[in-house]
C-alpha positions in Angstrom: 7.4 -11.5 -3.7 8.4 -10.4 -0.8 10.2 -13.4 0.4 12.1 -13.1 -2.8 13.5 -10.0 -2.0 14.5 -11.0 1.6 16.6 -14.1 -0.2 18.1 -12.1 -2.7 21.0 -9.2 -1.4 23.7 -9.8 -3.9 24.7 -6.1 -5.4 25.8 -7.7 -8.3 23.4 -7.1 -11.0 24.1 -10.2 -13.0 23.6 -12.1 -9.7 20.4 -10.6 -9.4 19.3 -10.8 -13.0 19.8 -14.7 -12.3 18.1 -14.7 -9.2 14.7 -13.2 -10.3 14.8 -14.4 -14.1 14.9 -17.8 -13.0 12.2 -17.1 -10.1 10.1 -15.6 -12.7 10.8 -18.3 -15.5 9.5 -20.8 -13.2 6.6 -19.2 -11.8 5.1 -17.6 -14.7 5.3 -21.0 -16.9 3.6 -22.6 -14.1 0.7 -20.2 -14.3 0.3 -20.2 -17.3 0.3 -24.0 -17.9 -2.1 -24.3 -15.2 -4.4 -21.7 -16.9 -4.0 -23.6 -20.3 -2.5 -21.2 -22.3 0.3 -22.3 -25.0 1.4 -18.5 -26.6 4.8 -18.5 -27.2 5.2 -15.1 -25.8 3.6 -13.0 -23.4 3.8 -9.8 -22.0 4.5 -9.6 -18.1 3.9 -6.1 -16.5 5.8 -5.7 -13.1 5.6 -2.7 -10.5 6.2 -2.0 -6.8 9.7 -3.0 -5.4 10.6 -5.3 -8.1 12.3 -2.0 -9.9 13.8 -0.9 -6.4 17.2 -0.9 -4.7 16.5 -3.8 -3.2 14.7 -5.4 -5.9 15.9 -7.0 -9.6 16.3 -3.8 -11.5 16.2 -0.5 -10.1 14.8 1.7 -12.5 14.6 5.7 -11.7 11.6 7.7 -10.5 9.6 9.5 -12.6 8.6 12.8 -10.9 5.7 14.9 -10.0 3.4 16.0 -10.9 2.4 13.0 -12.2 -0.5 12.8 -14.4 -2.8 9.7 -13.2 -3.2 8.4 -17.0 0.2 7.3 -17.1 1.5 9.7 -19.8 5.1 10.0 -17.8 5.5 6.8 -16.4 9.3 5.4 -16.8 9.4 1.7 -18.3 11.9 -0.7 -18.9 11.7 -3.4 -21.1 13.7 -6.9 -20.1 13.3 -10.2 -21.8 13.2 -13.7 -20.4 14.2 -16.6 -22.6 12.0 -19.0 -20.7 13.8 -23.0 -20.2 10.5 -23.8 -22.2 11.3 -21.8 -25.3 8.9 -18.8 -24.5 9.8 -15.4 -24.7 8.7 -13.7 -21.0 9.0 -9.7 -22.2 8.7 -8.2 -19.0 7.7 -4.2 -18.5 9.5 -2.5 -15.4 7.1 -0.1 -13.7 9.0 2.6 -11.8 7.5 4.2 -9.2 7.3 8.5 -8.7 9.6 10.7 -6.4 8.9 14.4 -4.8 12.0 16.0 -3.4 11.4 14.2 -0.3 9.3 11.4 -0.5 8.4 8.3 -3.1 6.5 5.4 -3.8 6.5 1.9 -5.9 3.4 0.7 -6.8 0.4 2.7 -5.2 1.0 5.0 -8.1 -0.1 2.0 -10.4 -3.0 1.6 -8.0 -4.3 4.6 -8.2 -4.1 5.2 -12.0 -6.1 1.7 -11.6 -8.4 3.4 -9.2 -8.8 6.6 -11.3 -9.7 4.8 -14.7 -12.9 3.4 -13.1 -15.9 6.6 -14.1 -16.9 6.0 -11.1 -14.2 7.8 -9.0 -13.1 10.2 -12.1 -15.2 13.3 -10.1 -12.1 13.8 -7.8 -9.6 13.7 -9.8 -9.4 17.9 -9.3 -8.6 17.5 -6.2 -8.7 15.1 -3.3 -6.2 13.3 -1.1 -6.1 9.8 -1.7 -5.2 7.5 0.9 -3.5 4.2 0.6 -2.6 1.9 3.8 -0.6 -0.6 4.2 3.1 -1.3 5.6 4.0 2.6 4.7 0.5 4.1 4.2 0.9 6.9 1.6 -1.4 10.2 2.0 -1.4 11.3 -2.0 -2.3 14.8 -3.0 -3.8 15.0 -6.4 -5.2 18.3 -8.1 -6.0 18.4 -11.9 -5.8 14.6 -12.7 -2.2 14.4 -11.2 0.0 13.3 -8.0 1.7 16.7 -6.6 3.0 15.3 -3.2 2.9 12.5 -1.2 3.3 12.0 2.4 4.0 8.4 4.2 3.3 7.2 7.2 4.8 4.4 8.7 1.5 2.7 10.2 1.8 -0.9 9.3 5.6 -1.0 10.3 5.1 0.5 13.4 2.3 -1.9 14.4 4.7 -4.8 13.6 7.2 -3.3 15.5 5.8 -2.2 18.7 3.5 -5.8 18.7 6.7 -7.8 18.5 9.7 -5.6 19.6 8.8 -3.2 22.6 7.1 -3.5 26.1 3.6 -3.5 24.7 3.9 -6.8 23.2 3.1 -7.7 26.8 -0.2 -6.7 26.6 -1.6 -6.3 23.1 -1.7 -9.5 21.3 -0.7 -8.7 17.6 -1.5 -12.3 16.6 -5.0 -11.4 17.4 -5.2 -8.9 14.4 -4.1 -11.5 11.8 -6.3 -14.5 13.4 -9.4 -12.0 13.0 -8.2 -10.6 9.4 -7.9 -6.7 10.3 -12.0 -7.0 11.4 -12.6 -6.6 15.0 -15.2 -8.9 16.4 -16.4 -8.0 19.6 -17.8 -4.6 21.1 -15.1 -4.5 23.3 -13.0 -4.3 20.5 -14.7 -1.7 19.1 -14.8 0.6 21.9 -10.6 0.0 22.2 -10.4 1.2 18.6 -12.4 4.3 19.1 -10.7 5.1 22.4 -7.6 4.7 20.5 -8.6 6.9 18.2 -9.7 9.6 21.1 -6.6 9.4 22.7 -4.4 10.4 19.9 -6.5 13.2 19.0 -6.0 14.3 22.7 -2.7 13.5 23.2 -1.0 12.2 19.8 0.9 9.6 19.6 3.6 9.7 21.9 1.4 11.1 24.5 -0.9 7.8 24.0 1.4 5.0 23.0 1.9 3.9 26.9 -2.0 3.3 27.7 -1.2 0.1 25.8 0.0 -1.0 28.6 -1.7 0.8 31.5 -5.3 -0.3 29.6 -3.9 -3.7 30.4 -1.8 -3.2 33.6 -4.5 -1.1 35.6 -7.6 -1.9 33.9 -7.3 -5.8 33.4 -8.7 -4.9 29.5 -7.6 -8.4 27.3 -4.6 -8.5 25.7 -7.0 -9.0 22.3 -8.7 -5.5 23.0 -5.6 -3.4 23.7 -4.3 -4.7 20.4 -7.2 -2.6 18.7 -6.5 0.7 21.1 -3.0 0.5 19.6 -4.7 0.0 15.8 -6.8 3.1 16.7 -3.7 5.1 17.8 -2.1 4.4 15.1 -4.4 4.7 12.3 -6.2 8.5 14.5 -2.3 9.5 14.0 -3.0 9.4 10.3 -6.4 11.0 10.0 -5.2 13.8 13.2 -2.0 14.5 10.9 -3.8 14.9 7.6 -7.1 17.3 9.6 -4.3 18.9 10.7 -2.6 19.8 7.6 -5.0 19.6 4.8 -8.1 22.1 3.8 -11.4 20.8 5.5 -13.2 20.8 2.5 -10.6 18.4 0.8 -12.4 14.8 -0.3 -10.7 12.1 1.0 -10.8 8.7 -0.8 -9.9 6.0 1.3 -7.9 3.5 -1.3 -8.1 0.0 0.2 -9.6 -3.5 0.3 -11.7 -4.5 2.9 -9.1 -5.5 4.9 -8.3 -1.7 6.1 -11.1 0.5 4.6 -13.4 -0.6 7.6 -10.8 0.7 9.8 -10.0 3.8 8.2 -13.6 4.7 8.0 -14.7 3.7 11.2 -11.3 6.3 12.7 -12.9 8.9 10.1 -16.4 8.5 12.0 -15.1 8.9 15.4 -13.3 12.1 14.6 -16.5 13.5 13.0 -15.0 13.8 9.3 -17.0 10.7 7.6 -18.7 13.2 5.5 -15.7 14.1 3.6 -14.5 10.6 3.1 -15.3 7.9 0.4 -13.6 4.6 0.0 -12.9 2.3 -3.3 -15.4 -0.6 -3.4 -13.3 -3.6 -2.3 -13.8 -5.2 -5.5 -12.4 -2.3 -7.3 -9.3 -1.8 -5.1 -8.5 -5.9 -6.1 -8.1 -5.0 -10.1 -6.5 -1.8 -9.1 -2.9 -2.7 -10.3 -4.0 -4.8 -13.3 -6.0 -1.7 -14.0 -2.9 0.1 -14.2 -1.1 -1.8 -15.4 -3.6 -2.3 -18.6 -3.1 1.9 -19.2 0.3 1.0 -19.4 1.1 -2.1 -21.7 2.9 -1.7 -24.7 3.7 0.4 -27.1 5.0 2.8 -24.4 7.5 0.8 -23.2 11.1 0.4 -24.0 12.5 -2.2 -26.5 13.9 -5.4 -24.5 17.4 -5.2 -23.4 
């Protein structure tokens, strides 16, 4: 859906309605036809940026403390009259906010994760890390989200790797070509060195080493990008270590793409015993499981 948000800049709600409804109508009907569904009425659950100020309909945030059973979710109903005659009943799920932080979509994923019995033991107290463009550190206590911290890890990787002097010695394309998996011993060593460097000198004091490793040590561009990745992910962990109790469990809610990197960084910092990971196959289903918790009858009537 990212490309859709980028294409629709209009602040006029009528124009946005037309744009998004047309897109959803086309895509939904194509998907249902391919799957062989002939239902006249369907329910579509939507979470994430679709309810943001740059999405389809801005829906007010729910506030913390936010119970992970979804009891305080804010949901807006909208109905699309399809060109095929089908009724598409959309349930737009808002995000959550604190006084200084916000997120949309990750809370639905966490509702899905903690709906599974194997993770419920952490509901009493833990920090859940949800990696991504804007990585979220979510403090959970007594089954509720009570605070959020955002780290712009993914966005900084992209900006530094494409639009800074570091692009000359760090090949960002490598990370995507390798699907965020290190494939050589030298890449593993570079990542670990990045984590170690940021623990010793902080992020701002370490970033330029991404360049000096290439210029002075002849490190390859396909290795130094992993050093930069180690710096950024390592900084997240260092901040968590600094701000949270040493005995507070941590759950990395990530698929295989990021889960292994966050686990390796935790191991490098010697905190792996307090860290557990959501299984990749469970993370793949997390949003759907969260949506299942919120299926109507709770939602507002379509407008």
